[in-house]
Backbone of each chain as nested JSON, in Angstrom:
{
  "chains": [
    {"id": "A", "residues": [
      {"number": 1, "name": "UNK", "atoms": {"N": [16.76, 8.501, 1.658], "CA": [16.933, 8.77, 0.036], "C": [15.685, 7.932, -0.622]}},
      {"number": 2, "name": "UNK", "atoms": {"N": [15.628, 8.526, -1.957], "CA": [14.644, 7.946, -2.871], "C": [15.168, 6.97, -3.798]}},
      {"number": 3, "name": "UNK", "atoms": {"N": [14.698, 5.697, -4.033], "CA": [15.269, 4.772, -4.598], "C": [14.157, 4.173, -5.772]}},
      {"number": 4, "name": "UNK", "atoms": {"N": [14.685, 3.719, -6.919], "CA": [13.891, 2.706, -7.881], "C": [14.817, 1.675, -8.086]}},
      {"number": 5, "name": "UNK", "atoms": {"N": [13.975, 0.587, -7.838], "CA": [14.647, -0.713, -7.972], "C": [13.905, -1.343, -9.126]}},
      {"number": 6, "name": "UNK", "atoms": {"N": [14.666, -1.871, -10.035], "CA": [14.063, -2.518, -11.35], "C": [14.852, -3.853, -11.336]}},
      {"number": 7, "name": "UNK", "atoms": {"N": [14.048, -5.13, -11.869], "CA": [14.706, -6.319, -11.963], "C": [14.098, -7.19, -13.155]}},
      {"number": 8, "name": "UNK", "atoms": {"N": [15.236, -8.077, -13.679], "CA": [14.858, -8.974, -14.406], "C": [15.23, -10.206, -13.75]}},
      {"number": 9, "name": "UNK", "atoms": {"N": [14.383, -11.224, -13.633], "CA": [14.436, -12.312, -12.894], "C": [14.192, -13.629, -13.817]}},
      {"number": 10, "name": "UNK", "atoms": {"N": [14.954, -14.65, -13.852], "CA": [14.706, -15.649, -14.855], "C": [13.398, -16.665, -14.208]}},
      {"number": 11, "name": "UNK", "atoms": {"N": [13.68, -17.274, -13.069], "CA": [12.859, -18.32, -12.567], "C": [11.669, -17.563, -11.581]}},
      {"number": 12, "name": "UNK", "atoms": {"N": [10.635, -18.168, -11.851], "CA": [9.496, -17.757, -11.206], "C": [9.578, -17.787, -9.732]}},
      {"number": 13, "name": "UNK", "atoms": {"N": [10.266, -18.718, -9.177], "CA": [10.271, -19.046, -7.774], "C": [11.332, -17.858, -7.27]}},
      {"number": 14, "name": "UNK", "atoms": {"N": [12.288, -17.585, -7.809], "CA": [13.301, -16.485, -7.245], "C": [12.511, -15.134, -7.411]}},
      {"number": 15, "name": "UNK", "atoms": {"N": [11.748, -14.841, -8.83], "CA": [10.901, -13.661, -8.994], "C": [10.226, -13.377, -7.486]}},
      {"number": 16, "name": "UNK", "atoms": {"N": [9.543, -14.434, -7.33], "CA": [8.487, -14.342, -6.211], "C": [9.166, -13.917, -4.762]}},
      {"number": 17, "name": "UNK", "atoms": {"N": [10.271, -14.44, -4.637], "CA": [11.32, -14.166, -3.447], "C": [11.674, -12.726, -3.305]}},
      {"number": 18, "name": "UNK", "atoms": {"N": [12.145, -12.318, -4.73], "CA": [12.635, -10.981, -4.901], "C": [11.593, -9.983, -4.323]}},
      {"number": 19, "name": "UNK", "atoms": {"N": [10.227, -10.245, -4.999], "CA": [9.386, -9.421, -4.724], "C": [8.709, -9.303, -3.386]}},
      {"number": 20, "name": "UNK", "atoms": {"N": [8.769, -10.361, -2.603], "CA": [8.337, -10.544, -1.432], "C": [9.618, -9.814, -0.664]}},
      {"number": 21, "name": "UNK", "atoms": {"N": [10.68, -9.744, -0.604], "CA": [11.825, -9.08, -0.14], "C": [11.412, -7.639, -0.341]}},
      {"number": 22, "name": "UNK", "atoms": {"N": [11.337, -7.081, -1.693], "CA": [11.166, -5.665, -1.923], "C": [9.832, -5.187, -1.102]}},
      {"number": 23, "name": "UNK", "atoms": {"N": [8.722, -6.031, -0.891], "CA": [7.459, -5.454, -0.512], "C": [7.745, -5.077, 0.93]}},
      {"number": 24, "name": "UNK", "atoms": {"N": [8.718, -5.474, 1.554], "CA": [8.932, -5.132, 3.052], "C": [9.482, -3.755, 3.29]}},
      {"number": 25, "name": "UNK", "atoms": {"N": [10.252, -3.475, 1.956], "CA": [10.758, -2.194, 2.121], "C": [10.13, -1.026, 1.257]}},
      {"number": 26, "name": "UNK", "atoms": {"N": [9.748, -1.318, 0.093], "CA": [9.239, -0.127, -0.854], "C": [7.873, -0.479, -1.494]}},
      {"number": 27, "name": "UNK", "atoms": {"N": [7.529, 0.344, -2.159], "CA": [6.191, 0.344, -2.959], "C": [6.368, -0.249, -4.311]}},
      {"number": 28, "name": "UNK", "atoms": {"N": [5.541, -1.199, -4.767], "CA": [5.412, -1.967, -5.858], "C": [4.634, -1.069, -6.875]}},
      {"number": 29, "name": "UNK", "atoms": {"N": [5.458, -0.515, -7.918], "CA": [4.762, 0.518, -8.72], "C": [4.283, -0.018, -10.128]}},
      {"number": 30, "name": "UNK", "atoms": {"N": [4.979, -1.13, -10.578], "CA": [5.043, -1.618, -12.076], "C": [5.441, -2.972, -11.943]}},
      {"number": 31, "name": "UNK", "atoms": {"N": [5.085, -3.856, -12.707], "CA": [5.488, -5.266, -12.782], "C": [6.739, -5.63, -12.41]}},
      {"number": 32, "name": "UNK", "atoms": {"N": [7.86, -4.701, -12.979], "CA": [9.302, -4.944, -12.416], "C": [10.004, -3.886, -11.784]}},
      {"number": 33, "name": "UNK", "atoms": {"N": [9.144, -3.177, -11.111], "CA": [9.568, -1.829, -10.622], "C": [9.02, -1.519, -9.01]}},
      {"number": 34, "name": "UNK", "atoms": {"N": [9.911, -1.421, -8.043], "CA": [9.635, -0.999, -6.727], "C": [10.398, 0.474, -6.579]}},
      {"number": 35, "name": "UNK", "atoms": {"N": [9.634, 1.268, -5.758], "CA": [10.198, 2.514, -5.449], "C": [9.791, 3.071, -4.153]}},
      {"number": 36, "name": "UNK", "atoms": {"N": [10.473, 4.128, -3.688], "CA": [10.205, 4.967, -2.467], "C": [11.182, 5.198, -1.516]}},
      {"number": 37, "name": "UNK", "atoms": {"N": [10.768, 6.023, -0.561], "CA": [11.889, 6.499, 0.353], "C": [12.41, 5.551, 1.347]}},
      {"number": 38, "name": "UNK", "atoms": {"N": [13.739, 5.372, 1.527], "CA": [14.314, 4.29, 2.337], "C": [15.494, 4.955, 3.063]}},
      {"number": 39, "name": "UNK", "atoms": {"N": [15.835, 4.43, 4.123], "CA": [16.999, 4.924, 5.118], "C": [18.192, 4.097, 4.32]}},
      {"number": 40, "name": "UNK", "atoms": {"N": [19.339, 4.726, 4.378], "CA": [20.381, 3.716, 3.869], "C": [20.796, 2.564, 4.497]}},
      {"number": 41, "name": "UNK", "atoms": {"N": [20.586, 2.373, 5.686], "CA": [20.755, 1.317, 6.659], "C": [19.672, 0.113, 6.148]}},
      {"number": 42, "name": "UNK", "atoms": {"N": [18.323, 0.41, 5.951], "CA": [17.241, -0.349, 5.511], "C": [17.549, -0.933, 4.037]}},
      {"number": 43, "name": "UNK", "atoms": {"N": [18.18, -0.066, 3.321], "CA": [18.595, -0.246, 1.95], "C": [19.724, -1.286, 2.043]}},
      {"number": 44, "name": "UNK", "atoms": {"N": [20.497, -1.055, 2.862], "CA": [21.674, -2.402, 2.948], "C": [21.029, -3.4, 3.16]}},
      {"number": 45, "name": "UNK", "atoms": {"N": [20.089, -3.437, 4.158], "CA": [19.66, -4.769, 4.404], "C": [18.824, -5.545, 3.517]}},
      {"number": 46, "name": "UNK", "atoms": {"N": [18.196, -4.794, 2.883], "CA": [17.353, -5.182, 1.528], "C": [18.311, -5.626, 0.479]}},
      {"number": 47, "name": "UNK", "atoms": {"N": [19.3, -5.113, 0.255], "CA": [20.334, -5.322, -0.752], "C": [21.044, -6.622, -0.374]}},
      {"number": 48, "name": "UNK", "atoms": {"N": [21.467, -7.0, 1.13], "CA": [21.84, -8.162, 1.528], "C": [20.822, -9.295, 1.46]}},
      {"number": 49, "name": "UNK", "atoms": {"N": [19.566, -9.017, 1.666], "CA": [18.816, -10.155, 1.259], "C": [18.474, -10.455, -0.165]}},
      {"number": 50, "name": "UNK", "atoms": {"N": [18.443, -9.498, -1.09], "CA": [18.398, -9.825, -2.398], "C": [19.507, -10.539, -2.92]}},
      {"number": 51, "name": "UNK", "atoms": {"N": [20.829, -10.276, -2.51], "CA": [21.932, -10.85, -2.913], "C": [22.05, -12.411, -2.694]}},
      {"number": 52, "name": "UNK", "atoms": {"N": [21.237, -12.768, -1.407], "CA": [21.222, -14.12, -1.231], "C": [20.176, -14.842, -1.861]}},
      {"number": 53, "name": "UNK", "atoms": {"N": [19.379, -14.031, -2.613], "CA": [18.221, -14.804, -3.254], "C": [18.427, -14.955, -4.861]}},
      {"number": 54, "name": "UNK", "atoms": {"N": [18.936, -13.938, -5.56], "CA": [19.292, -13.901, -6.991], "C": [20.338, -14.851, -7.476]}},
      {"number": 55, "name": "UNK", "atoms": {"N": [20.133, -15.287, -8.613], "CA": [21.047, -16.07, -9.495], "C": [22.011, -15.175, -10.251]}},
      {"number": 56, "name": "UNK", "atoms": {"N": [23.363, -14.887, -9.746], "CA": [24.274, -13.822, -10.432], "C": [24.442, -14.05, -11.928]}},
      {"number": 57, "name": "UNK", "atoms": {"N": [24.267, -15.386, -12.224], "CA": [24.383, -15.429, -13.731], "C": [23.465, -15.284, -14.528]}},
      {"number": 58, "name": "UNK", "atoms": {"N": [22.205, -14.988, -14.015], "CA": [21.002, -15.286, -14.838], "C": [20.336, -13.807, -14.498]}},
      {"number": 59, "name": "UNK", "atoms": {"N": [20.281, -13.259, -13.225], "CA": [19.189, -12.305, -12.994], "C": [19.935, -10.995, -12.828]}},
      {"number": 60, "name": "UNK", "atoms": {"N": [19.235, -10.051, -13.055], "CA": [19.817, -8.618, -12.525], "C": [18.914, -7.542, -11.894]}},
      {"number": 61, "name": "UNK", "atoms": {"N": [19.48, -6.877, -10.901], "CA": [18.858, -5.945, -10.216], "C": [19.54, -4.505, -10.318]}},
      {"number": 62, "name": "UNK", "atoms": {"N": [18.9, -3.624, -10.626], "CA": [19.282, -2.383, -10.708], "C": [18.91, -1.547, -9.566]}},
      {"number": 63, "name": "UNK", "atoms": {"N": [19.415, -0.648, -8.861], "CA": [19.233, 0.168, -7.886], "C": [19.619, 1.563, -8.023]}},
      {"number": 64, "name": "UNK", "atoms": {"N": [18.739, 2.583, -8.343], "CA": [18.966, 3.944, -8.526], "C": [18.775, 4.541, -7.238]}},
      {"number": 65, "name": "UNK", "atoms": {"N": [19.687, 5.165, -6.772], "CA": [19.479, 6.13, -5.607], "C": [19.711, 7.354, -5.938]}},
      {"number": 66, "name": "UNK", "atoms": {"N": [18.424, 8.205, -5.384], "CA": [18.561, 9.479, -5.604], "C": [18.575, 10.317, -4.204]}},
      {"number": 67, "name": "UNK", "atoms": {"N": [19.741, 10.952, -4.035], "CA": [19.968, 11.536, -2.658], "C": [18.498, 12.232, -2.21]}},
      {"number": 68, "name": "UNK", "atoms": {"N": [18.118, 13.162, -3.134], "CA": [17.048, 14.247, -2.531], "C": [15.924, 14.022, -3.577]}},
      {"number": 69, "name": "UNK", "atoms": {"N": [14.679, 13.671, -3.062], "CA": [13.455, 13.283, -4.006], "C": [13.228, 14.577, -4.816]}},
      {"number": 70, "name": "UNK", "atoms": {"N": [13.653, 15.731, -4.378], "CA": [13.385, 17.116, -5.051], "C": [14.012, 17.087, -6.369]}},
      {"number": 71, "name": "UNK", "atoms": {"N": [15.144, 16.162, -6.652], "CA": [15.873, 15.985, -7.859], "C": [15.052, 15.141, -8.728]}},
      {"number": 72, "name": "UNK", "atoms": {"N": [14.0, 14.597, -8.457], "CA": [13.335, 13.604, -9.366], "C": [11.956, 14.033, -9.698]}},
      {"number": 73, "name": "UNK", "atoms": {"N": [11.628, 13.771, -10.76], "CA": [10.123, 14.172, -11.102], "C": [9.685, 12.735, -12.048]}},
      {"number": 74, "name": "UNK", "atoms": {"N": [8.45, 12.383, -11.487], "CA": [8.08, 11.205, -12.165], "C": [6.764, 11.585, -12.911]}},
      {"number": 75, "name": "UNK", "atoms": {"N": [6.537, 11.287, -14.208], "CA": [5.462, 11.341, -15.0], "C": [4.9, 9.985, -15.692]}},
      {"number": 76, "name": "UNK", "atoms": {"N": [3.649, 10.156, -15.315], "CA": [3.1, 8.665, -15.689], "C": [2.194, 8.524, -16.933]}},
      {"number": 77, "name": "UNK", "atoms": {"N": [2.425, 7.817, -17.966], "CA": [1.52, 7.955, -19.213], "C": [0.885, 6.583, -18.989]}},
      {"number": 78, "name": "UNK", "atoms": {"N": [-0.516, 6.515, -19.395], "CA": [-1.349, 5.552, -19.423], "C": [-1.889, 5.135, -18.137]}},
      {"number": 79, "name": "UNK", "atoms": {"N": [-2.075, 3.886, -17.636], "CA": [-2.632, 3.768, -16.372], "C": [-1.602, 3.827, -15.304]}},
      {"number": 80, "name": "UNK", "atoms": {"N": [-1.956, 4.324, -13.961], "CA": [-1.107, 4.15, -12.765], "C": [-1.457, 2.944, -11.894]}},
      {"number": 81, "name": "UNK", "atoms": {"N": [-0.508, 2.081, -12.19], "CA": [-0.703, 0.833, -11.328], "C": [-0.238, 0.983, -9.971]}},
      {"number": 82, "name": "UNK", "atoms": {"N": [-0.782, -0.105, -9.312], "CA": [-0.3, -0.458, -8.003], "C": [-0.569, -1.615, -7.528]}},
      {"number": 83, "name": "UNK", "atoms": {"N": [0.546, -2.516, -7.13], "CA": [0.516, -3.966, -7.09], "C": [0.614, -4.228, -5.501]}},
      {"number": 84, "name": "UNK", "atoms": {"N": [0.346, -3.014, -4.682], "CA": [0.565, -3.485, -3.155], "C": [-0.221, -4.416, -2.636]}},
      {"number": 85, "name": "UNK", "atoms": {"N": [-1.554, -4.518, -3.545], "CA": [-2.492, -5.312, -2.828], "C": [-2.395, -6.954, -3.517]}},
      {"number": 86, "name": "UNK", "atoms": {"N": [-1.515, -6.991, -4.415], "CA": [-1.409, -8.296, -5.29], "C": [-0.875, -9.322, -4.259]}},
      {"number": 87, "name": "UNK", "atoms": {"N": [-1.448, -10.351, -4.136], "CA": [-0.88, -11.462, -3.075], "C": [0.228, -12.113, -3.704]}},
      {"number": 88, "name": "UNK", "atoms": {"N": [1.412, -12.188, -3.002], "CA": [2.538, -13.1, -3.79], "C": [3.173, -13.911, -2.407]}}
    ]},
    {"id": "B", "residues": [
      {"number": 1, "name": "UNK", "atoms": {"N": [19.25, 16.082, -19.366], "CA": [18.898, 15.543, -18.15], "C": [18.99, 14.174, -18.389]}},
      {"number": 2, "name": "UNK", "atoms": {"N": [18.96, 13.373, -17.084], "CA": [18.891, 11.79, -17.243], "C": [17.571, 11.327, -16.964]}},
      {"number": 3, "name": "UNK", "atoms": {"N": [17.09, 10.358, -17.901], "CA": [15.828, 9.67, -17.686], "C": [15.785, 8.071, -17.382]}},
      {"number": 4, "name": "UNK", "atoms": {"N": [15.075, 7.693, -16.737], "CA": [14.795, 6.225, -16.627], "C": [13.334, 6.045, -17.069]}},
      {"number": 5, "name": "UNK", "atoms": {"N": [13.116, 5.105, -18.083], "CA": [11.9, 4.965, -18.319], "C": [11.446, 3.577, -18.172]}},
      {"number": 6, "name": "UNK", "atoms": {"N": [10.364, 3.074, -17.735], "CA": [9.907, 1.923, -17.239], "C": [8.527, 1.534, -17.986]}},
      {"number": 7, "name": "UNK", "atoms": {"N": [8.31, 0.385, -18.208], "CA": [6.982, 0.195, -18.993], "C": [6.447, -1.238, -18.616]}},
      {"number": 8, "name": "UNK", "atoms": {"N": [5.175, -1.182, -18.445], "CA": [4.336, -2.374, -18.704], "C": [3.336, -2.45, -19.728]}},
      {"number": 9, "name": "UNK", "atoms": {"N": [3.507, -3.04, -20.801], "CA": [2.652, -3.278, -21.834], "C": [1.981, -4.377, -22.208]}},
      {"number": 10, "name": "UNK", "atoms": {"N": [0.763, -4.278, -22.386], "CA": [-0.038, -5.722, -22.343], "C": [0.004, -6.364, -23.581]}},
      {"number": 11, "name": "UNK", "atoms": {"N": [0.016, -5.75, -24.747], "CA": [0.009, -6.39, -26.0], "C": [1.636, -6.572, -26.705]}},
      {"number": 12, "name": "UNK", "atoms": {"N": [1.959, -7.585, -27.137], "CA": [3.168, -7.807, -27.997], "C": [3.755, -6.922, -28.91]}},
      {"number": 13, "name": "UNK", "atoms": {"N": [2.568, -6.644, -29.768], "CA": [2.571, -5.74, -30.824], "C": [2.835, -4.183, -30.599]}},
      {"number": 14, "name": "UNK", "atoms": {"N": [2.346, -3.783, -29.324], "CA": [2.446, -2.505, -28.805], "C": [3.68, -2.403, -28.163]}},
      {"number": 15, "name": "UNK", "atoms": {"N": [4.079, -3.638, -27.43], "CA": [5.333, -3.525, -26.689], "C": [6.566, -3.318, -27.686]}},
      {"number": 16, "name": "UNK", "atoms": {"N": [6.542, -4.055, -28.789], "CA": [7.437, -3.694, -29.784], "C": [7.733, -2.417, -30.47]}},
      {"number": 17, "name": "UNK", "atoms": {"N": [6.581, -1.928, -30.436], "CA": [6.572, -0.503, -31.093], "C": [7.285, 0.539, -29.978]}},
      {"number": 18, "name": "UNK", "atoms": {"N": [6.642, 0.155, -28.736], "CA": [7.29, 1.005, -27.528], "C": [8.709, 1.078, -27.721]}},
      {"number": 19, "name": "UNK", "atoms": {"N": [9.38, -0.119, -27.656], "CA": [10.798, -0.35, -27.723], "C": [11.435, 0.059, -28.758]}},
      {"number": 20, "name": "UNK", "atoms": {"N": [10.947, 0.086, -30.023], "CA": [11.601, 0.771, -31.229], "C": [11.414, 2.269, -31.145]}},
      {"number": 21, "name": "UNK", "atoms": {"N": [10.638, 2.689, -30.566], "CA": [10.548, 4.121, -30.278], "C": [11.703, 4.482, -29.398]}},
      {"number": 22, "name": "UNK", "atoms": {"N": [11.606, 3.924, -28.154], "CA": [12.543, 4.21, -26.945], "C": [14.202, 4.057, -27.59]}},
      {"number": 23, "name": "UNK", "atoms": {"N": [14.448, 2.931, -28.46], "CA": [15.821, 2.655, -28.918], "C": [16.38, 3.922, -29.616]}},
      {"number": 24, "name": "UNK", "atoms": {"N": [15.318, 4.877, -30.329], "CA": [15.793, 5.909, -31.035], "C": [16.465, 6.808, -30.228]}},
      {"number": 25, "name": "UNK", "atoms": {"N": [16.099, 6.945, -28.795], "CA": [16.378, 7.881, -27.925], "C": [17.539, 7.504, -26.971]}},
      {"number": 26, "name": "UNK", "atoms": {"N": [17.16, 6.455, -26.334], "CA": [17.849, 5.948, -25.059], "C": [18.347, 4.497, -25.267]}},
      {"number": 27, "name": "UNK", "atoms": {"N": [19.1, 4.203, -24.128], "CA": [19.745, 2.879, -24.104], "C": [18.816, 1.983, -23.265]}},
      {"number": 28, "name": "UNK", "atoms": {"N": [18.796, 0.82, -24.109], "CA": [17.966, -0.311, -23.447], "C": [18.643, -1.3, -22.225]}},
      {"number": 29, "name": "UNK", "atoms": {"N": [18.341, -1.236, -21.332], "CA": [19.218, -1.728, -20.108], "C": [18.746, -2.901, -19.595]}},
      {"number": 30, "name": "UNK", "atoms": {"N": [17.392, -3.034, -19.37], "CA": [16.698, -4.226, -18.863], "C": [15.495, -4.518, -19.728]}},
      {"number": 31, "name": "UNK", "atoms": {"N": [14.896, -5.725, -19.366], "CA": [13.861, -5.905, -20.247], "C": [12.623, -4.986, -20.216]}},
      {"number": 32, "name": "UNK", "atoms": {"N": [12.507, -4.173, -19.134], "CA": [11.276, -3.085, -19.253], "C": [11.961, -1.804, -19.071]}},
      {"number": 33, "name": "UNK", "atoms": {"N": [13.169, -1.512, -19.232], "CA": [13.86, -0.295, -18.74], "C": [14.77, 0.292, -19.82]}},
      {"number": 34, "name": "UNK", "atoms": {"N": [14.593, 1.419, -20.051], "CA": [15.523, 2.422, -20.977], "C": [16.071, 3.399, -20.036]}},
      {"number": 35, "name": "UNK", "atoms": {"N": [17.298, 4.006, -20.415], "CA": [17.623, 4.896, -19.784], "C": [18.501, 5.796, -20.341]}},
      {"number": 36, "name": "UNK", "atoms": {"N": [19.243, 7.249, -19.962], "CA": [20.083, 7.797, -20.652], "C": [19.916, 9.241, -20.507]}},
      {"number": 37, "name": "UNK", "atoms": {"N": [20.798, 9.955, -21.003], "CA": [20.708, 11.423, -21.148], "C": [20.038, 11.753, -22.282]}},
      {"number": 38, "name": "UNK", "atoms": {"N": [19.045, 12.642, -22.138], "CA": [18.273, 13.148, -23.23], "C": [17.955, 14.733, -23.219]}},
      {"number": 39, "name": "UNK", "atoms": {"N": [18.018, 15.327, -24.168], "CA": [17.53, 16.822, -24.095], "C": [16.03, 17.056, -23.946]}},
      {"number": 40, "name": "UNK", "atoms": {"N": [15.39, 18.135, -23.36], "CA": [14.022, 17.945, -22.851], "C": [13.532, 18.134, -24.19]}},
      {"number": 41, "name": "UNK", "atoms": {"N": [13.705, 18.695, -25.255], "CA": [12.949, 18.741, -26.701], "C": [12.828, 17.132, -27.193]}},
      {"number": 42, "name": "UNK", "atoms": {"N": [13.756, 16.55, -27.066], "CA": [14.028, 15.139, -27.699], "C": [13.035, 14.22, -27.032]}},
      {"number": 43, "name": "UNK", "atoms": {"N": [12.927, 14.664, -25.47], "CA": [12.09, 13.847, -24.623], "C": [10.778, 13.983, -24.931]}},
      {"number": 44, "name": "UNK", "atoms": {"N": [10.181, 15.318, -25.102], "CA": [9.04, 15.679, -25.502], "C": [8.59, 14.966, -26.931]}},
      {"number": 45, "name": "UNK", "atoms": {"N": [9.583, 14.96, -27.832], "CA": [9.122, 14.14, -29.172], "C": [8.905, 12.666, -28.649]}},
      {"number": 46, "name": "UNK", "atoms": {"N": [10.05, 12.204, -27.969], "CA": [9.686, 10.65, -27.53], "C": [8.408, 10.25, -26.923]}},
      {"number": 47, "name": "UNK", "atoms": {"N": [8.271, 11.202, -25.994], "CA": [6.756, 11.065, -25.243], "C": [5.632, 11.166, -26.162]}},
      {"number": 48, "name": "UNK", "atoms": {"N": [5.537, 12.161, -27.029], "CA": [4.52, 12.238, -28.042], "C": [4.31, 11.058, -28.898]}},
      {"number": 49, "name": "UNK", "atoms": {"N": [5.319, 10.423, -29.301], "CA": [5.368, 9.191, -30.252], "C": [4.788, 7.986, -29.064]}},
      {"number": 50, "name": "UNK", "atoms": {"N": [5.222, 7.889, -28.053], "CA": [4.783, 6.953, -27.056], "C": [3.197, 6.979, -26.592]}},
      {"number": 51, "name": "UNK", "atoms": {"N": [2.792, 8.187, -26.827], "CA": [1.414, 8.501, -26.437], "C": [0.466, 7.89, -27.445]}},
      {"number": 52, "name": "UNK", "atoms": {"N": [1.026, 7.997, -28.817], "CA": [0.058, 7.737, -29.937], "C": [0.326, 6.172, -30.097]}},
      {"number": 53, "name": "UNK", "atoms": {"N": [1.201, 5.364, -29.086], "CA": [1.156, 3.921, -29.353], "C": [0.665, 3.249, -28.395]}},
      {"number": 54, "name": "UNK", "atoms": {"N": [0.611, 3.737, -27.067], "CA": [0.167, 2.737, -26.084], "C": [-1.463, 2.871, -25.806]}},
      {"number": 55, "name": "UNK", "atoms": {"N": [-1.916, 1.904, -25.104], "CA": [-3.209, 1.884, -24.905], "C": [-3.54, 2.091, -23.624]}},
      {"number": 56, "name": "UNK", "atoms": {"N": [-4.247, 3.434, -23.424], "CA": [-4.265, 4.103, -22.113], "C": [-5.12, 3.397, -20.91]}},
      {"number": 57, "name": "UNK", "atoms": {"N": [-5.653, 2.383, -21.446], "CA": [-6.59, 1.63, -20.541], "C": [-5.875, 0.431, -20.125]}},
      {"number": 58, "name": "UNK", "atoms": {"N": [-4.799, 0.165, -20.616], "CA": [-4.031, -1.104, -20.319], "C": [-2.479, -1.229, -19.995]}},
      {"number": 59, "name": "UNK", "atoms": {"N": [-1.859, -0.07, -20.662], "CA": [-0.661, 0.013, -20.518], "C": [0.047, 1.056, -19.442]}},
      {"number": 60, "name": "UNK", "atoms": {"N": [1.159, 0.998, -19.077], "CA": [1.594, 2.112, -18.608], "C": [3.069, 2.256, -18.747]}},
      {"number": 61, "name": "UNK", "atoms": {"N": [3.486, 3.643, -18.679], "CA": [5.024, 3.981, -18.867], "C": [5.14, 4.967, -17.889]}},
      {"number": 62, "name": "UNK", "atoms": {"N": [6.142, 4.723, -17.19], "CA": [6.791, 5.574, -16.065], "C": [7.982, 6.39, -16.569]}},
      {"number": 63, "name": "UNK", "atoms": {"N": [8.124, 7.932, -16.541], "CA": [9.136, 8.601, -16.897], "C": [9.75, 9.075, -15.639]}},
      {"number": 64, "name": "UNK", "atoms": {"N": [11.18, 8.767, -15.264], "CA": [11.616, 9.595, -14.213], "C": [12.77, 10.444, -14.555]}},
      {"number": 65, "name": "UNK", "atoms": {"N": [12.559, 11.79, -14.31], "CA": [13.457, 12.72, -14.954], "C": [14.309, 13.434, -13.816]}},
      {"number": 66, "name": "UNK", "atoms": {"N": [15.601, 13.12, -13.817], "CA": [16.61, 13.502, -13.04], "C": [17.4, 14.703, -13.581]}},
      {"number": 67, "name": "UNK", "atoms": {"N": [17.344, 15.816, -13.132], "CA": [17.659, 17.228, -13.52], "C": [19.139, 16.989, -13.77]}},
      {"number": 68, "name": "UNK", "atoms": {"N": [19.854, 16.433, -12.777], "CA": [21.606, 16.354, -12.888], "C": [21.948, 14.939, -12.705]}},
      {"number": 69, "name": "UNK", "atoms": {"N": [22.746, 14.445, -13.597], "CA": [22.906, 12.892, -13.341], "C": [23.68, 12.887, -12.254]}},
      {"number": 70, "name": "UNK", "atoms": {"N": [24.457, 13.967, -11.624], "CA": [25.326, 13.752, -10.376], "C": [24.389, 13.464, -9.229]}},
      {"number": 71, "name": "UNK", "atoms": {"N": [23.047, 13.55, -9.318], "CA": [22.067, 13.298, -8.258], "C": [21.68, 12.065, -8.101]}},
      {"number": 72, "name": "UNK", "atoms": {"N": [22.425, 10.974, -9.124], "CA": [21.903, 9.497, -9.158], "C": [22.931, 8.735, -9.18]}},
      {"number": 73, "name": "UNK", "atoms": {"N": [22.759, 7.592, -8.595], "CA": [23.898, 6.665, -8.324], "C": [23.17, 5.263, -8.895]}},
      {"number": 74, "name": "UNK", "atoms": {"N": [23.656, 4.627, -9.673], "CA": [23.295, 3.179, -10.186], "C": [24.07, 2.203, -9.58]}},
      {"number": 75, "name": "UNK", "atoms": {"N": [23.402, 1.162, -8.919], "CA": [24.245, 0.072, -8.553], "C": [23.697, -1.268, -8.896]}},
      {"number": 76, "name": "UNK", "atoms": {"N": [24.313, -2.071, -9.663], "CA": [23.904, -3.253, -10.325], "C": [24.277, -4.564, -9.583]}},
      {"number": 77, "name": "UNK", "atoms": {"N": [23.279, -5.466, -9.366], "CA": [23.446, -6.686, -8.703], "C": [23.087, -7.854, -9.755]}},
      {"number": 78, "name": "UNK", "atoms": {"N": [23.789, -8.954, -9.704], "CA": [23.73, -9.855, -10.8], "C": [24.302, -9.525, -11.985]}},
      {"number": 79, "name": "UNK", "atoms": {"N": [23.713, -9.929, -13.318], "CA": [24.324, -9.531, -14.391], "C": [23.981, -8.071, -14.874]}},
      {"number": 80, "name": "UNK", "atoms": {"N": [24.935, -7.528, -15.682], "CA": [24.757, -6.366, -16.368], "C": [24.247, -6.497, -17.813]}},
      {"number": 81, "name": "UNK", "atoms": {"N": [23.015, -6.255, -17.97], "CA": [22.42, -6.458, -19.457], "C": [22.627, -5.576, -20.172]}},
      {"number": 82, "name": "UNK", "atoms": {"N": [22.623, -5.571, -21.528], "CA": [22.547, -4.729, -22.523], "C": [21.712, -4.966, -23.636]}},
      {"number": 83, "name": "UNK", "atoms": {"N": [20.708, -4.805, -24.029], "CA": [19.909, -5.115, -25.046], "C": [20.015, -4.593, -26.324]}},
      {"number": 84, "name": "UNK", "atoms": {"N": [20.92, -3.619, -26.379], "CA": [21.056, -2.73, -27.65], "C": [21.219, -3.347, -28.775]}},
      {"number": 85, "name": "UNK", "atoms": {"N": [21.727, -4.677, -28.63], "CA": [21.969, -5.434, -30.054], "C": [20.834, -6.311, -30.259]}},
      {"number": 86, "name": "UNK", "atoms": {"N": [19.866, -6.255, -29.54], "CA": [18.666, -7.034, -29.781], "C": [17.916, -6.554, -30.823]}},
      {"number": 87, "name": "UNK", "atoms": {"N": [17.643, -7.458, -31.693], "CA": [16.749, -7.12, -32.861], "C": [15.354, -6.818, -32.637]}},
      {"number": 88, "name": "UNK", "atoms": {"N": [14.709, -6.053, -32.719], "CA": [13.249, -5.832, -32.602], "C": [12.408, -5.237, -33.781]}}
    ]}
  ]
}
C-alpha cells in the first residue's frame, strides 16, 4: 500500500527519533512528511516503534493509507524537496 | 475528491498567506497539513491563488488528490489536533 505520514512533534529530541524511525521505512519528502510504498507488516512495525517514541499528550502523527497507488495523484508546486540525504 | 495538502514555506509572511488561502477551502488538521473534500473547480482556484503567493525557489506545496475518499484510511497516533479556530 501507499502511505503518507505527517507529524507535529513538540520536542526536538523526539522529533529526531521519529524521523530516524520513519527513514528506515519511507522516503522523507517534506519537513514533516514521509511517504512511499510499504507492506502492511512493515507499517505495523513502524507504527509500534513510533508509539513508543511519541508523547501522546503533545505530539501527533497522521498515517494516511491508500490501498492502491493508482488512486492517488501528487502534484508539486514550488520546489521538489528530498531530505533523504539529510543527516539526522 | 479528497485532498491532502502539505507545505514547507520559508518566510512567515508567506506562510500566513498560504494558510489563510487554504482555510477558505479545507480543514487545517496539522501544523503543515490541510485536508478535506473539494470540487475540482475549487481546487483549481485554490491552486491558482497559492501559485501567486509562494516563492518557487524556496517553498514547496504538495497536493495529494484521492479520487474517492473510500480509497483512503486515516489513522491518528497521539493527539488529534484541529487548528480551525486558530486566528491567522
